[in-house]
C-alpha positions as CSV (number, residue, x, y, z in Angstrom):
1,M,-0.1,0.2,0.2
2,P,1.3,3.6,-0.3
3,E,2.2,5.1,2.1
4,G,2.0,9.0,3.8
5,H,5.6,10.2,1.5
6,S,4.0,8.5,-1.7
7,V,0.7,10.5,-1.4
8,H,2.4,14.0,-0.4
9,R,4.9,13.2,-3.9
10,I,2.0,12.8,-6.0
11,T,0.2,15.5,-4.5
12,R,3.0,18.0,-5.1
13,Q,3.5,16.6,-8.8
14,F,-0.2,18.0,-8.7
15,R,0.6,21.3,-7.7
16,R,3.4,22.3,-10.5
17,N,1.5,20.3,-12.8
18,L,-2.4,21.1,-12.5
19,V,-3.3,23.5,-9.9
20,G,-4.6,26.6,-11.9
21,H,-5.3,24.3,-14.7
22,R,-8.7,24.0,-16.2
23,V,-9.4,20.2,-16.6
24,T,-11.3,18.1,-18.3
25,V,-12.2,15.2,-15.9
26,S,-13.5,11.8,-17.6
27,S,-14.0,8.1,-17.0
28,P,-13.0,6.0,-18.9
29,Q,-13.9,2.5,-17.0
30,G,-17.1,4.0,-16.5
31,R,-17.9,3.4,-12.5
32,F,-17.0,7.8,-11.6
33,V,-19.1,9.8,-14.3
34,T,-21.3,11.0,-12.4
35,G,-18.6,12.6,-10.0
36,A,-16.4,13.1,-13.5
37,A,-18.9,15.4,-14.9
38,Q,-19.0,16.7,-11.6
39,L,-16.1,18.4,-11.6
40,S,-15.3,18.4,-15.9
41,G,-14.5,22.1,-17.6
42,H,-13.5,23.5,-13.6
43,T,-10.0,24.6,-12.9
44,V,-7.8,23.2,-9.6
45,T,-7.5,25.8,-7.2
46,D,-5.5,23.8,-4.5
47,A,-3.6,19.5,-3.8
48,R,-3.6,18.5,-0.4
49,A,-2.2,15.2,1.7
50,V,-2.9,14.3,4.7
51,G,-1.7,11.0,5.9
52,K,-2.8,8.1,3.0
53,Q,-5.4,10.2,1.6
54,M,-5.0,13.6,-1.0
55,F,-8.0,15.6,-1.4
56,L,-8.2,18.1,-5.1
57,E,-9.6,21.8,-5.0
58,F,-12.0,22.9,-8.3
59,D,-12.8,26.4,-8.3
60,H,-16.6,25.9,-7.8
61,G,-16.3,24.7,-4.2
62,L,-16.0,21.4,-5.0
63,W,-13.3,18.5,-4.2
64,L,-11.9,15.7,-5.2
65,R,-10.5,13.1,-2.3
66,V,-8.8,10.1,-3.3
67,H,-7.7,7.5,-1.2
68,L,-5.3,5.0,-2.5
69,G,-5.5,2.2,-1.1
70,L,-3.7,-1.0,-1.3
71,Y,-4.0,-0.9,-5.2
72,G,-4.0,2.6,-6.5
73,A,-1.7,4.3,-8.4
74,W,-1.9,7.6,-10.4
75,D,-0.2,8.0,-14.0
76,F,0.9,11.3,-15.0
77,S,1.6,11.4,-19.2
78,G,2.9,14.6,-20.7
79,G,5.0,17.5,-20.2
80,I,5.0,16.7,-16.5
81,Q,7.6,19.1,-15.0
82,M,9.2,17.6,-11.3
83,D,8.2,19.9,-8.4
84,A,11.2,22.5,-7.4
85,T,10.7,21.4,-3.6
86,M,12.0,17.7,-4.5
87,A,14.5,18.6,-7.2
88,S,18.3,19.9,-6.1
89,A,20.7,22.0,-8.3
90,N,22.2,18.7,-9.5
91,G,18.9,17.0,-9.7
92,R,18.4,15.0,-7.1
93,M,14.9,15.0,-5.7
94,G,15.7,16.8,-2.4
95,Q,18.0,16.6,1.1
96,T,17.8,13.7,3.0
97,N,19.3,12.6,6.4
98,Q,21.1,10.4,5.0
99,H,25.5,10.6,5.6
100,G,27.3,10.5,1.8
101,T,24.7,10.7,-0.4
102,D,26.0,12.4,-2.8
103,L,25.9,11.2,-6.2
104,P,27.4,12.9,-9.7
105,A,25.4,14.8,-11.7
106,G,22.4,13.6,-13.8
107,A,24.0,9.8,-13.0
108,P,20.7,8.0,-12.3
109,T,19.5,4.9,-9.5
110,F,17.6,2.6,-10.6
111,D,16.6,-0.3,-8.0
112,E,15.6,-4.1,-9.2
113,A,12.4,-2.7,-10.6
114,G,13.7,-0.2,-12.8
115,E,12.2,2.9,-10.6
116,N,14.0,5.9,-10.4
117,S,14.3,7.8,-7.6
118,I,16.5,10.1,-7.3
119,L,16.7,12.3,-9.9
120,S,13.6,14.7,-10.7
121,I,11.2,13.2,-13.4
122,G,12.5,15.8,-16.0
123,A,10.4,18.2,-18.1
124,P,9.2,18.8,-19.5
125,R,8.8,16.1,-22.3
126,R,6.7,13.3,-23.4
127,T,6.8,10.7,-20.4
128,R,4.4,9.0,-18.1
129,V,5.4,8.3,-14.4
130,R,3.7,6.4,-12.0
131,M,2.9,8.1,-8.5
132,S,2.6,5.2,-6.4
133,E,4.9,3.6,-4.1
134,Q,7.3,4.3,-6.5
135,E,7.9,6.0,-9.6
136,K,8.2,4.0,-12.9
137,E,9.1,6.7,-16.0
138,I,7.0,4.8,-19.4
139,D,8.3,5.6,-22.9
140,L,4.7,7.0,-24.6
141,A,3.8,7.4,-28.2
142,E,4.1,10.9,-29.6
143,T,0.5,11.1,-29.1
144,F,-1.3,13.3,-26.4
145,P,-3.6,12.3,-24.7
146,P,-2.4,8.5,-24.5
147,E,-5.0,6.0,-24.7
148,P,-6.4,5.1,-21.4
149,I,-4.7,1.8,-20.5
150,G,-6.3,-0.3,-18.5
151,Q,-9.5,0.3,-15.6
152,V,-8.7,4.3,-15.6
153,R,-11.3,5.3,-12.9
154,V,-10.5,8.6,-13.5
155,R,-9.0,10.7,-16.1
156,L,-7.4,14.6,-15.4
157,L,-6.6,16.0,-18.5
158,S,-5.4,19.7,-19.0
159,D,-3.8,21.0,-22.1
160,T,-0.5,19.6,-21.5
161,V,-0.7,17.7,-18.8
162,C,-2.8,13.6,-18.3
163,A,-3.4,12.0,-15.0
164,D,-5.1,8.9,-14.6
165,L,-6.1,6.4,-11.5
166,R,-6.6,3.1,-11.2
167,G,-7.5,1.0,-8.4
168,P,-8.4,3.1,-5.5
169,T,-9.8,2.4,-2.4
170,A,-12.2,5.9,-2.5
171,C,-12.5,8.5,-4.9
172,E,-15.8,10.4,-4.5
173,V,-16.5,14.4,-4.9
174,L,-17.2,16.1,-2.0
175,D,-18.5,20.0,-0.7
176,A,-15.4,21.6,1.8
177,A,-17.6,20.5,5.0
178,Q,-17.4,17.0,4.0
179,V,-13.2,17.5,3.8
180,D,-13.5,18.9,6.4
181,A,-15.1,16.5,8.4
182,V,-13.0,13.6,6.8
183,I,-9.8,15.6,7.7
184,A,-11.4,16.0,11.4
185,R,-11.1,11.9,11.9
186,L,-7.9,11.7,11.2
187,G,-4.6,12.1,13.3
188,P,-1.5,14.3,13.0
189,D,0.6,14.7,10.2
190,P,3.9,15.5,10.5
191,E,5.0,16.9,7.6
192,L,1.5,19.2,7.3
193,D,2.0,20.1,10.9
194,N,5.1,19.1,13.5
195,T,4.5,21.5,16.0
196,P,4.7,20.8,20.3
197,E,0.7,20.8,19.6
198,A,0.6,17.9,17.1
199,E,2.7,15.2,19.0
200,E,0.9,16.4,22.0
201,R,-1.5,15.3,20.5
202,F,-0.2,11.7,19.2
203,V,1.3,11.9,22.5
204,S,-1.7,12.1,24.3
205,V,-3.6,9.7,22.3
206,V,-1.4,6.7,22.5
207,R,-0.5,7.1,26.3
208,K,-4.0,6.5,26.9
209,K,-4.6,3.5,24.8
210,P,-4.5,-0.1,26.3
211,T,-4.6,-1.0,22.2
212,P,-1.0,-2.8,21.2
213,I,1.2,0.2,19.4
214,G,1.4,-1.7,16.5
215,R,-1.9,-1.5,15.9
216,L,-1.7,2.2,17.3
217,L,0.9,3.3,14.7
218,M,-1.5,1.5,11.7
219,D,-4.7,3.2,13.3
220,Q,-5.2,6.9,10.8
221,S,-7.1,8.2,13.9
222,V,-3.5,8.0,16.2
223,V,-1.7,9.5,13.5
224,S,-1.4,9.9,9.1
225,G,0.1,8.5,6.9
226,I,2.1,4.8,8.8
227,G,1.6,1.8,6.7
228,N,3.2,-1.7,7.1
229,V,6.7,-0.9,6.3
230,Y,6.6,2.3,8.6
231,R,5.3,-0.2,10.9
232,A,7.9,-2.6,11.3
233,E,10.5,-0.3,11.0
234,L,9.6,2.9,13.6
235,L,9.0,-0.3,16.3
236,F,13.1,-1.6,15.8
237,R,14.5,1.5,15.4
238,A,13.0,3.0,18.8
239,G,13.4,-1.3,20.4
240,L,9.3,-1.3,21.4
241,N,7.6,-4.7,20.9
242,P,5.0,-4.4,19.0
243,H,2.4,-6.1,21.3
244,A,3.3,-3.0,24.1
245,P,0.0,-1.6,25.5
246,G,0.1,2.0,24.2
247,K,-0.4,3.4,28.1
248,S,3.0,1.5,29.3
249,L,4.9,3.4,27.0
250,G,6.9,6.1,28.5
251,D,6.3,9.7,27.5
252,E,9.4,10.3,26.1
253,T,9.7,7.1,24.2
254,V,6.3,8.2,22.2
255,R,7.8,11.3,21.6
256,A,10.6,9.5,20.0
257,L,8.5,7.8,18.2
258,W,6.7,11.2,16.5
259,Q,9.8,12.7,16.3
260,D,11.4,9.3,14.3
261,W,8.3,9.2,12.3
262,A,8.9,12.6,10.8
263,R,12.5,12.2,10.1
264,L,11.3,9.2,8.0
265,L,8.5,10.6,6.5
266,H,10.9,13.3,4.8
267,V,13.2,11.1,3.8
268,G,10.7,8.9,2.4
269,I,9.2,12.7,0.3
270,A,12.5,13.5,-1.0
271,T,14.4,10.4,-1.8
272,G,10.8,8.6,-3.5
273,Q,12.0,5.6,-1.3
274,M,11.1,4.1,2.5
275,M,15.2,4.8,3.2
276,T,14.5,3.5,6.8
277,M,18.4,2.6,8.1
278,D,20.4,6.1,8.2
279,K,24.0,6.3,7.8
280,L,24.3,4.7,4.8
281,E,27.5,5.9,2.9
282,G,28.5,5.8,-1.1
283,A,28.1,2.4,-2.4
284,G,26.3,1.2,0.9
285,Y,23.4,3.9,-0.4
286,R,23.6,3.1,-4.0
287,R,22.7,-0.5,-3.0
288,A,19.7,0.5,-0.9
289,M,18.8,2.6,-3.2
290,K,19.1,-0.1,-5.9
291,N,17.7,-3.2,-3.9
292,R,14.8,-2.6,-1.4
293,A,15.9,-5.6,0.7
294,D,19.1,-3.6,1.6
295,R,16.9,-0.5,2.9
296,H,14.6,-2.0,5.5
297,W,15.8,-3.3,9.0
298,V,13.0,-5.5,9.8
299,Y,10.2,-5.6,6.5
300,K,10.2,-8.4,4.7
301,R,13.0,-10.4,6.5
302,E,11.5,-12.8,8.0
303,G,13.1,-16.0,9.1
304,L,16.8,-14.3,8.5
305,P,18.9,-13.1,11.3
306,C,18.5,-9.4,12.9
307,R,20.9,-7.2,11.1
308,V,22.2,-6.1,15.0
309,C,21.8,-9.3,16.7
310,G,21.4,-11.4,14.8
311,T,18.0,-13.3,15.9
312,H,16.0,-14.3,13.6
313,I,13.2,-11.7,12.2
314,V,10.0,-12.9,13.2
315,L,6.6,-12.7,10.4
316,E,3.4,-12.7,12.5
317,E,-0.1,-10.9,12.0
318,M,-1.3,-7.7,13.7
319,A,-4.3,-5.2,12.7
320,A,-4.6,-7.8,9.3
321,R,-1.4,-6.8,7.9
322,K,2.1,-8.6,8.0
323,L,4.6,-7.7,10.7
324,Y,7.7,-8.0,11.1
325,W,10.1,-7.4,14.3
326,C,13.1,-8.9,16.1
327,P,12.1,-10.6,19.6
328,R,15.6,-9.6,21.4
329,C,16.0,-5.8,20.1
330,Q,12.4,-5.9,20.7
331,A,11.6,-7.7,23.9
């Protein structure tokens, strides 16, 4: 499932390429015809991300809410320009908190799936970029807009850019009051609000709950944006047993969790990858960006020795998702 960093990156892509532009909205698949008719012909005026949910505002006061869920993704094509805040002067997509990560200017780093999440997408050019958990560049024919590929629920089309949505869990038109109501039910998102007040909101909720911390981190009403990968990695980095009740944790422990989530989320937005191992240098960093197995402490490492203590990583189910953890480091 795309986690919070992906949705923030997608939203920035919309701000750079479609906010301020009048769009034609359609539903090639046919499952969003009524909603498309409500939005088509209007100008996109804002794009927001809160955790795993995205909201697009239009000039007549209506919004498109999208939750990608497990299978959803956006594809962009046309004269795409990467958001300026995600590309530094040498073409890298922002800075991270990693050390020794300087790469030669213009040198792409691809992971084993062929995904390039270091360099700017490039601007402007004919390309399609899949915006879900990572980005993937796909060559297109010269014709624009391209023919819809697969089950396109929603297509937003400006004069120069096309955005196709496939497989979302939620896709609906809301008014401003309904958007406010949805956001009010969500926990704090440190990329939007990393104030002491947001931190205190998270801490106070967790410290009152008898629910295991492994469940609380996946509860979007407690904290926004954390999914299966970040849950496992945050708990390992904190040395926390996933089964520990929230109310059993010390105040400073919960604060440190919030602060680490803010750091990892920012790194994910900057790099396009859920990079959870710190202080990787040079070849080690490039290897981690190329191979997902080299960028996490415990995620998808069941049966393998812990990178710290050598104990075999455990796999179990919690909150209907797979949970990976070290029974010694997180005892």
